[in-house]
N, C-alpha and C positions, 0 to 999 in steps of 0.2 A: 293499631291498638292490639295488645296482647289479650288473648282469651284467659279467663280466670277458671282454673280447675281446682277442685279439692283433691287432695292426695290422701291415700290410705296406706297404712301399714297393716299387713295381714299375716296370720300364721295358719299354716295348713297342717293337718294331721295326715301323715302318710301311712301307707299300708303296713310298713314295717314298724310303726309306732314312733318314728322319728318326726320331728317338727321342722317345717320349712318357713322361714320368714322372708317376706318381700314387700315391695311397694307397688302401687298402681294408682292411676287416676280413674280406673274403671275396674273395680275388684271382681265384679261378676264375670266380665269378659276374660279377665286375666285368669280366674279360676278355671273357666272353660278351656282356655289355652293350656293350662297345666294338665288338666284331665285328658286332653286330646294328644298330649306329647309335644305340643308346640311351646310350652313354657320353658323354664330354666332347665339346664342340664341335670341338675339334681333331681327334679321331679320326673324326668324321663325314666330314671332308674329306681325311684322311690315314689310309686304311684300315690297321688293325693286322694284321700278319702273324702275329707270335708274341711271347710274353713272353720276354724275354732276361735278365731279372734279377728276383730276388725276395729281399727282406730282411725278416725278422721283427723287430718291435719290441714292447716291452711295453705301450705306451700310444699313444693317438691323438696326444697332444702330442709324443711322441718321433718318431712317424712324420711328422708335419707339419714338424718341425724338420729331419729328415733329407731329406725331399722338397725343402724349400727349399734346403738345402745342395747337393744333387745338381743341382737345376735351375740353380744358379748356375755350374756347371762347364761348360766347353766340351765339345763332342762328343768330342774326342780325350781329354780328361781322364777323361770317363766311361768310355770304352773302356779306357784304360790302368789306371785305379785299380780299376774294378769288373771288369776282365778280361771284358768283354762278348764274346759269341760272335756276331759279325755276319756 
């Protein structure tokens, strides 16, 4: 039997003002990974300051689709639509 996990799309604010979007089934641990340099390549060179958005989805597939959608948006559209607190 397969375990059921919720998946999350998150957006991080990085020290240079850039935004990083990713997915995880454990966003707190994943943020700690990013902060310690064990996260994605991008966040090793663009240090994350804080998580500014978190959206829960029912499956990994849904989370991946939502991540792709958000990554296709401009920075301003992300701020406007998701009402990000930057």
